[in-house]
TIVO-2410 file (N, C-alpha, C; in nm, 3 decimals):
# residues 120
REC num residu      c1      c2      c3 atome chaine
REC   1      M   1.837   1.908   0.946     N      A
REC   1      M   1.773   1.861   0.842    CA      A
REC   1      M   1.601   1.720   0.861     C      A
REC   2      Q   1.525   1.787   0.892     N      A
REC   2      Q   1.429   1.653   0.768    CA      A
REC   2      Q   1.440   1.607   0.601     C      A
REC   3      F   1.436   1.491   0.676     N      A
REC   3      F   1.444   1.431   0.557    CA      A
REC   3      F   1.317   1.380   0.478     C      A
REC   4      E   1.267   1.328   0.359     N      A
REC   4      E   1.164   1.272   0.265    CA      A
REC   4      E   1.240   1.168   0.239     C      A
REC   5      I   1.186   1.025   0.229     N      A
REC   5      I   1.239   0.939   0.154    CA      A
REC   5      I   1.129   0.816   0.112     C      A
REC   6      E   1.117   0.744  -0.024     N      A
REC   6      E   1.045   0.689  -0.088    CA      A
REC   6      E   1.046   0.599  -0.203     C      A
REC   7      K   0.964   0.492  -0.137     N      A
REC   7      K   1.004   0.337  -0.170    CA      A
REC   7      K   0.915   0.327  -0.280     C      A
REC   8      D   0.890   0.215  -0.401     N      A
REC   8      D   0.752   0.228  -0.497    CA      A
REC   8      D   0.787   0.027  -0.461     C      A
REC   9      F   0.620   0.030  -0.466     N      A
REC   9      F   0.610  -0.100  -0.484    CA      A
REC   9      F   0.491  -0.152  -0.588     C      A
REC  10      Q   0.473  -0.293  -0.572     N      A
REC  10      Q   0.335  -0.321  -0.684    CA      A
REC  10      Q   0.289  -0.442  -0.670     C      A
REC  11      F   0.162  -0.470  -0.638     N      A
REC  11      F   0.129  -0.673  -0.674    CA      A
REC  11      F   0.025  -0.648  -0.744     C      A
REC  12      E  -0.039  -0.769  -0.805     N      A
REC  12      E  -0.217  -0.791  -0.875    CA      A
REC  12      E  -0.270  -0.849  -0.825     C      A
REC  13      A  -0.371  -0.789  -0.805     N      A
REC  13      A  -0.506  -0.873  -0.735    CA      A
REC  13      A  -0.628  -0.865  -0.735     C      A
REC  14      A  -0.667  -0.972  -0.695     N      A
REC  14      A  -0.816  -0.944  -0.826    CA      A
REC  14      A  -0.934  -0.868  -0.625     C      A
REC  15      H  -1.115  -0.839  -0.668     N      A
REC  15      H  -1.166  -0.790  -0.591    CA      A
REC  15      H  -1.331  -0.790  -0.615     C      A
REC  16      Y  -1.391  -0.753  -0.583     N      A
REC  16      Y  -1.511  -0.744  -0.564    CA      A
REC  16      Y  -1.640  -0.649  -0.512     C      A
REC  17      F  -1.683  -0.659  -0.531     N      A
REC  17      F  -1.761  -0.487  -0.449    CA      A
REC  17      F  -1.912  -0.545  -0.430     C      A
REC  18      G  -1.947  -0.578  -0.340     N      A
REC  18      G  -2.092  -0.702  -0.300    CA      A
REC  18      G  -2.199  -0.565  -0.228     C      A
REC  19      H  -2.196  -0.445  -0.245     N      A
REC  19      H  -2.263  -0.374  -0.171    CA      A
REC  19      H  -2.385  -0.325  -0.240     C      A
REC  20      A  -2.438  -0.261  -0.204     N      A
REC  20      A  -2.581  -0.284  -0.366    CA      A
REC  20      A  -2.587  -0.106  -0.414     C      A
REC  21      D  -2.494  -0.031  -0.369     N      A
REC  21      D  -2.522   0.061  -0.526    CA      A
REC  21      D  -2.374   0.000  -0.564     C      A
REC  22      A  -2.264  -0.097  -0.600     N      A
REC  22      A  -2.150  -0.076  -0.669    CA      A
REC  22      A  -2.236  -0.049  -0.899     C      A
REC  23      N  -2.130  -0.089  -0.906     N      A
REC  23      N  -2.164  -0.085  -1.047    CA      A
REC  23      N  -2.169  -0.252  -1.045     C      A
REC  24      D  -2.351  -0.235  -1.145     N      A
REC  24      D  -2.243  -0.434  -1.189    CA      A
REC  24      D  -2.197  -0.449  -1.202     C      A
REC  25      L  -2.044  -0.422  -1.325     N      A
REC  25      L  -1.953  -0.444  -1.334    CA      A
REC  25      L  -1.876  -0.479  -1.231     C      A
REC  26      F  -1.828  -0.384  -1.155     N      A
REC  26      F  -1.745  -0.406  -0.990    CA      A
REC  26      F  -1.873  -0.503  -0.918     C      A
REC  27      K  -1.925  -0.562  -0.942     N      A
REC  27      K  -1.980  -0.674  -0.873    CA      A
REC  27      K  -1.897  -0.797  -0.903     C      A
REC  28      K  -1.948  -0.790  -0.975     N      A
REC  28      K  -1.830  -0.911  -1.029    CA      A
REC  28      K  -1.678  -0.925  -0.972     C      A
REC  29      V  -1.602  -1.014  -0.985     N      A
REC  29      V  -1.438  -1.025  -0.998    CA      A
REC  29      V  -1.389  -0.973  -1.089     C      A
REC  30      H  -1.271  -0.952  -1.130     N      A
REC  30      H  -1.150  -0.808  -1.190    CA      A
REC  30      H  -1.095  -0.813  -1.059     C      A
REC  31      G  -0.955  -0.737  -1.198     N      A
REC  31      G  -0.837  -0.784  -1.186    CA      A
REC  31      G  -0.767  -0.636  -1.224     C      A
REC  32      H  -0.652  -0.579  -1.129     N      A
REC  32      H  -0.527  -0.489  -1.132    CA      A
REC  32      H  -0.393  -0.498  -1.115     C      A
REC  33      S  -0.411  -0.401  -1.143     N      A
REC  33      S  -0.229  -0.490  -1.106    CA      A
REC  33      S  -0.250  -0.295  -1.038     C      A
REC  34      F  -0.153  -0.286  -0.878     N      A
REC  34      F  -0.192  -0.183  -0.829    CA      A
REC  34      F  -0.034  -0.109  -0.781     C      A
REC  35      K   0.007  -0.001  -0.814     N      A
REC  35      K   0.148   0.052  -0.770    CA      A
REC  35      K   0.109   0.112  -0.683     C      A
REC  36      G   0.215   0.145  -0.542     N      A
REC  36      G   0.173   0.191  -0.441    CA      A
REC  36      G   0.381   0.271  -0.430     C      A
REC  37      T   0.344   0.348  -0.357     N      A
REC  37      T   0.477   0.460  -0.247    CA      A
REC  37      T   0.449   0.514  -0.093     C      A
REC  38      V   0.528   0.394  -0.058     N      A
REC  38      V   0.563   0.480   0.106    CA      A
REC  38      V   0.673   0.549   0.098     C      A
REC  39      T   0.626   0.662   0.250     N      A
REC  39      T   0.689   0.817   0.266    CA      A
REC  39      T   0.757   0.730   0.392     C      A
REC  40      L   0.854   0.759   0.429     N      A
REC  40      L   0.927   0.794   0.561    CA      A
REC  40      L   0.974   0.949   0.597     C      A
REC  41      M   0.977   0.983   0.648     N      A
REC  41      M   1.040   1.097   0.772    CA      A
REC  41      M   1.137   1.076   0.810     C      A
REC  42      G   1.280   1.089   0.805     N      A
REC  42      G   1.255   1.152   0.931    CA      A
REC  42      G   1.463   1.216   0.929     C      A
REC  43      D   1.548   1.205   0.987     N      A
REC  43      D   1.667   1.257   0.988    CA      A
REC  43      D   1.768   1.192   0.968     C      A
REC  44      A   1.916   1.200   0.939     N      A
REC  44      A   1.946   1.168   0.835    CA      A
REC  44      A   2.070   1.049   0.973     C      A
REC  45      Q   2.020   0.933   0.994     N      A
REC  45      Q   2.190   0.907   1.021    CA      A
REC  45      Q   2.338   0.919   1.047     C      A
REC  46      S   2.355   0.973   1.099     N      A
REC  46      S   2.549   1.104   1.060    CA      A
REC  46      S   2.604   0.979   1.046     C      A
REC  47      D   2.645   0.882   1.117     N      A
REC  47      D   2.743   0.814   1.040    CA      A
REC  47      D   2.703   0.721   0.931     C      A
REC  48      K   2.568   0.712   0.823     N      A
REC  48      K   2.585   0.673   0.748    CA      A
REC  48      K   2.486   0.773   0.636     C      A
REC  49      G   2.441   0.912   0.647     N      A
REC  49      G   2.400   0.976   0.560    CA      A
REC  49      G   2.319   0.957   0.546     C      A
REC  50      W   2.207   0.846   0.575     N      A
REC  50      W   2.065   0.780   0.560    CA      A
REC  50      W   1.955   0.797   0.637     C      A
REC  51      V   1.801   0.826   0.564     N      A
REC  51      V   1.756   0.804   0.677    CA      A
REC  51      V   1.679   0.668   0.695     C      A
REC  52      R   1.711   0.566   0.658     N      A
REC  52      R   1.670   0.428   0.638    CA      A
REC  52      R   1.727   0.351   0.553     C      A
REC  53      D   1.768   0.172   0.531     N      A
REC  53      D   1.821   0.124   0.411    CA      A
REC  53      D   1.700   0.111   0.354     C      A
REC  54      L   1.733   0.137   0.199     N      A
REC  54      L   1.616   0.143   0.122    CA      A
REC  54      L   1.568  -0.023   0.062     C      A
REC  55      W   1.707  -0.079   0.058     N      A
REC  55      W   1.623  -0.264   0.070    CA      A
REC  55      W   1.632  -0.275   0.153     C      A
REC  56      K   1.645  -0.281   0.380     N      A
REC  56      K   1.545  -0.311   0.449    CA      A
REC  56      K   1.421  -0.288   0.396     C      A
REC  57      I   1.354  -0.165   0.408     N      A
REC  57      I   1.236  -0.082   0.357    CA      A
REC  57      I   1.212  -0.121   0.238     C      A
REC  58      E   1.161  -0.215   0.134     N      A
REC  58      E   1.158  -0.324   0.048    CA      A
REC  58      E   1.158  -0.461   0.039     C      A
REC  59      Q   1.198  -0.505   0.154     N      A
REC  59      Q   1.149  -0.628   0.258    CA      A
REC  59      Q   1.078  -0.617   0.340     C      A
REC  60      I   1.038  -0.481   0.420     N      A
REC  60      I   0.947  -0.537   0.503    CA      A
REC  60      I   0.814  -0.444   0.407     C      A
REC  61      I   0.874  -0.374   0.296     N      A
REC  61      I   0.720  -0.350   0.233    CA      A
REC  61      I   0.700  -0.506   0.172     C      A
REC  62      N   0.776  -0.591   0.071     N      A
REC  62      N   0.719  -0.712   0.007    CA      A
REC  62      N   0.682  -0.786   0.124     C      A
REC  63      E   0.788  -0.748   0.252     N      A
REC  63      E   0.695  -0.876   0.351    CA      A
REC  63      E   0.480  -0.899   0.373     C      A
REC  64      V   0.467  -0.783   0.412     N      A
REC  64      V   0.388  -0.661   0.417    CA      A
REC  64      V   0.278  -0.713   0.315     C      A
REC  65      I   0.340  -0.678   0.174     N      A
REC  65      I   0.218  -0.701   0.028    CA      A
REC  65      I   0.211  -0.840   0.051     C      A
REC  66      K   0.323  -0.966   0.063     N      A
REC  66      K   0.289  -1.075   0.002    CA      A
REC  66      K   0.156  -1.096   0.008     C      A
REC  67      P   0.039  -1.111   0.159     N      A
REC  67      P  -0.079  -1.135   0.147    CA      A
REC  67      P  -0.172  -1.111   0.021     C      A
REC  68      L  -0.111  -1.028  -0.060     N      A
REC  68      L  -0.239  -0.956  -0.155    CA      A
REC  68      L  -0.171  -0.997  -0.290     C      A
REC  69      D  -0.070  -0.988  -0.320     N      A
REC  69      D  -0.023  -1.017  -0.453    CA      A
REC  69      D  -0.072  -1.127  -0.475     C      A
REC  70      H  -0.155  -1.151  -0.599     N      A
REC  70      H  -0.229  -1.261  -0.678    CA      A
REC  70      H  -0.362  -1.343  -0.575     C      A
REC  71      S  -0.352  -1.259  -0.470     N      A
REC  71      S  -0.455  -1.345  -0.384    CA      A
REC  71      S  -0.621  -1.199  -0.407     C      A
REC  72      L  -0.716  -1.229  -0.386     N      A
REC  72      L  -0.893  -1.196  -0.405    CA      A
REC  72      L  -0.848  -1.161  -0.268     C      A
REC  73      L  -0.919  -0.969  -0.278     N      A
REC  73      L  -0.870  -0.960  -0.180    CA      A
REC  73      L  -0.947  -0.873  -0.130     C      A
REC  74      N  -1.123  -0.931  -0.119     N      A
REC  74      N  -1.218  -0.959  -0.026    CA      A
REC  74      N  -1.162  -1.043   0.088     C      A
REC  75      E  -1.104  -1.224   0.049     N      A
REC  75      E  -1.037  -1.284   0.152    CA      A
REC  75      E  -0.908  -1.285   0.191     C      A
REC  76      V  -0.875  -1.166   0.167     N      A
REC  76      V  -0.762  -1.070   0.287    CA      A
REC  76      V  -0.788  -1.005   0.471     C      A
REC  77      E  -0.822  -1.129   0.536     N      A
REC  77      E  -0.949  -1.090   0.660    CA      A
REC  77      E  -0.825  -0.876   0.671     C      A
REC  78      G  -0.948  -0.832   0.734     N      A
REC  78      G  -0.939  -0.665   0.714    CA      A
REC  78      G  -0.975  -0.659   0.562     C      A
REC  79      L  -0.975  -0.706   0.475     N      A
REC  79      L  -1.026  -0.571   0.376    CA      A
REC  79      L  -1.144  -0.685   0.286     C      A
REC  80      E  -1.253  -0.763   0.396     N      A
REC  80      E  -1.389  -0.728   0.344    CA      A
REC  80      E  -1.442  -0.676   0.223     C      A
REC  81      Q  -1.429  -0.547   0.227     N      A
REC  81      Q  -1.407  -0.405   0.209    CA      A
REC  81      Q  -1.374  -0.343   0.054     C      A
REC  82      P  -1.227  -0.452  -0.040     N      A
REC  82      P  -1.147  -0.360  -0.079    CA      A
REC  82      P  -1.173  -0.240  -0.127     C      A
REC  83      A  -1.221  -0.139  -0.126     N      A
REC  83      A  -1.174   0.009  -0.205    CA      A
REC  83      A  -1.069   0.009  -0.161     C      A
REC  84      L  -1.015   0.136  -0.265     N      A
REC  84      L  -0.854   0.126  -0.299    CA      A
REC  84      L  -0.852   0.191  -0.200     C      A
REC  85      E  -0.881   0.333  -0.079     N      A
REC  85      E  -0.904   0.397  -0.014    CA      A
REC  85      E  -0.801   0.225   0.139     C      A
REC  86      Q  -0.934   0.207   0.142     N      A
REC  86      Q  -0.900   0.094   0.255    CA      A
REC  86      Q  -0.772  -0.004   0.243     C      A
REC  87      I  -0.764  -0.046   0.137     N      A
REC  87      I  -0.566  -0.103   0.095    CA      A
REC  87      I  -0.506  -0.036   0.082     C      A
REC  88      A  -0.438   0.083   0.101     N      A
REC  88      A  -0.347   0.157   0.088    CA      A
REC  88      A  -0.379   0.202   0.305     C      A
REC  89      K  -0.488   0.168   0.374     N      A
REC  89      K  -0.510   0.156   0.554    CA      A
REC  89      K  -0.388   0.030   0.592     C      A
REC  90      W  -0.459  -0.046   0.508     N      A
REC  90      W  -0.418  -0.195   0.491    CA      A
REC  90      W  -0.293  -0.161   0.587     C      A
REC  91      I  -0.241  -0.179   0.460     N      A
REC  91      I  -0.104  -0.187   0.398    CA      A
REC  91      I   0.014  -0.103   0.535     C      A
REC  92      F  -0.043   0.044   0.497     N      A
REC  92      F  -0.025   0.157   0.672    CA      A
REC  92      F   0.014   0.086   0.744     C      A
REC  93      D  -0.173   0.024   0.793     N      A
REC  93      D  -0.187  -0.017   0.941    CA      A
REC  93      D  -0.060  -0.141   0.954     C      A
REC  94      R  -0.019  -0.233   0.872     N      A
REC  94      R   0.115  -0.318   0.903    CA      A
REC  94      R   0.239  -0.274   0.852     C      A
REC  95      L   0.274  -0.177   0.764     N      A
REC  95      L   0.355  -0.084   0.835    CA      A
REC  95      L   0.420  -0.026   0.931     C      A
REC  96      E   0.336   0.000   0.971     N      A
REC  96      E   0.406   0.150   1.043    CA      A
REC  96      E   0.442   0.104   1.166     C      A
REC  97      P   0.426   0.020   1.333     N      A
REC  97      P   0.503  -0.065   1.347    CA      A
REC  97      P   0.642  -0.121   1.367     C      A
REC  98      R   0.665  -0.096   1.186     N      A
REC  98      R   0.838  -0.171   1.132    CA      A
REC  98      R   0.843  -0.059   1.091     C      A
REC  99      L   0.781   0.030   1.045     N      A
REC  99      L   0.895   0.196   0.968    CA      A
REC  99      L   0.906   0.304   1.039     C      A
REC 100      A   0.972   0.256   1.099     N      A
REC 100      A   0.948   0.432   1.223    CA      A
REC 100      A   0.938   0.582   1.101     C      A
REC 101      G   0.923   0.703   1.105     N      A
REC 101      G   0.913   0.721   1.031    CA      A
REC 101      G   0.830   0.775   0.945     C      A
REC 102      L   0.688   0.615   0.930     N      A
REC 102      L   0.649   0.609   0.863    CA      A
REC 102      L   0.534   0.776   0.813     C      A
REC 103      S   0.486   0.797   0.725     N      A
REC 103      S   0.415   0.869   0.672    CA      A
REC 103      S   0.311   0.913   0.589     C      A
REC 104      C   0.325   0.835   0.488     N      A
REC 104      C   0.227   0.765   0.431    CA      A
REC 104      C   0.256   0.735   0.279     C      A
REC 105      V   0.111   0.596   0.317     N      A
REC 105      V   0.099   0.531   0.149    CA      A
REC 105      V   0.012   0.604   0.076     C      A
REC 106      E   0.041   0.560  -0.025     N      A
REC 106      E   0.008   0.590  -0.195    CA      A
REC 106      E  -0.022   0.450  -0.217     C      A
REC 107      L  -0.173   0.479  -0.343     N      A
REC 107      L  -0.181   0.317  -0.335    CA      A
REC 107      L  -0.237   0.394  -0.512     C      A
REC 108      G  -0.234   0.327  -0.623     N      A
REC 108      G  -0.271   0.341  -0.717    CA      A
REC 108      G  -0.303   0.241  -0.837     C      A
REC 109      R  -0.437   0.259  -0.962     N      A
REC 109      R  -0.477   0.178  -0.998    CA      A
REC 109      R  -0.442   0.248  -1.134     C      A
REC 110      P  -0.281   0.213  -1.232     N      A
REC 110      P  -0.251   0.283  -1.270    CA      A
REC 110      P  -0.398   0.307  -1.429     C      A
REC 111      S  -0.387   0.221  -1.467     N      A
REC 111      S  -0.521   0.148  -1.548    CA      A
REC 111      S  -0.657   0.260  -1.612     C      A
REC 112      C  -0.663   0.296  -1.416     N      A
REC 112      C  -0.766   0.367  -1.396    CA      A
REC 112      C  -0.711   0.506  -1.346     C      A
REC 113      G  -0.628   0.517  -1.375     N      A
REC 113      G  -0.636   0.686  -1.356    CA      A
REC 113      G  -0.619   0.701  -1.176     C      A
REC 114      E  -0.646   0.681  -1.181     N      A
REC 114      E  -0.697   0.542  -0.996    CA      A
REC 114      E  -0.574   0.647  -0.890     C      A
REC 115      R  -0.601   0.703  -0.817     N      A
REC 115      R  -0.466   0.726  -0.634    CA      A
REC 115      R  -0.569   0.739  -0.498     C      A
REC 116      A  -0.539   0.631  -0.458     N      A
REC 116      A  -0.552   0.688  -0.267    CA      A
REC 116      A  -0.466   0.734  -0.241     C      A
REC 117      R  -0.436   0.816  -0.117     N      A
REC 117      R  -0.366   0.843   0.006    CA      A
REC 117      R  -0.368   0.849   0.148     C      A
REC 118      V  -0.273   0.772   0.243     N      A
REC 118      V  -0.354   0.767   0.424    CA      A
REC 118      V  -0.216   0.799   0.503     C      A
REC 119      R  -0.278   0.944   0.508     N      A
REC 119      R  -0.177   1.032   0.651    CA      A
REC 119      R  -0.151   0.993   0.745     C      A
REC 120      K  -0.044   0.992   0.856     N      A
REC 120      K  -0.021   0.981   0.950    CA      A
REC 120      K  -0.096   1.092   1.044     C      A
***
């Protein structure tokens, strides 16, 4: 039987958009509270009953998002164009080698009512 488990995370960060068709408001540095969810799929370990230790998953997520928290995302390598979709992909790409069974990273800006998901 396959299970799907999820772990939520959050961070605060600023960014701006420098491309020509960016709204003038978004060309300025502005910040967001980001909230996300990491989803893993897998079989329950017969000796423990769980897919993965959620506490260990939390530690790995925290290590990955640490460079994003309270940062200017445009200055983070690989996020020069920090659209919501690209931030979600950046997180996914760094979690995938460390979290077997990673199937999805969802990232949102709740105050804006916006979310993006990247799936394997």
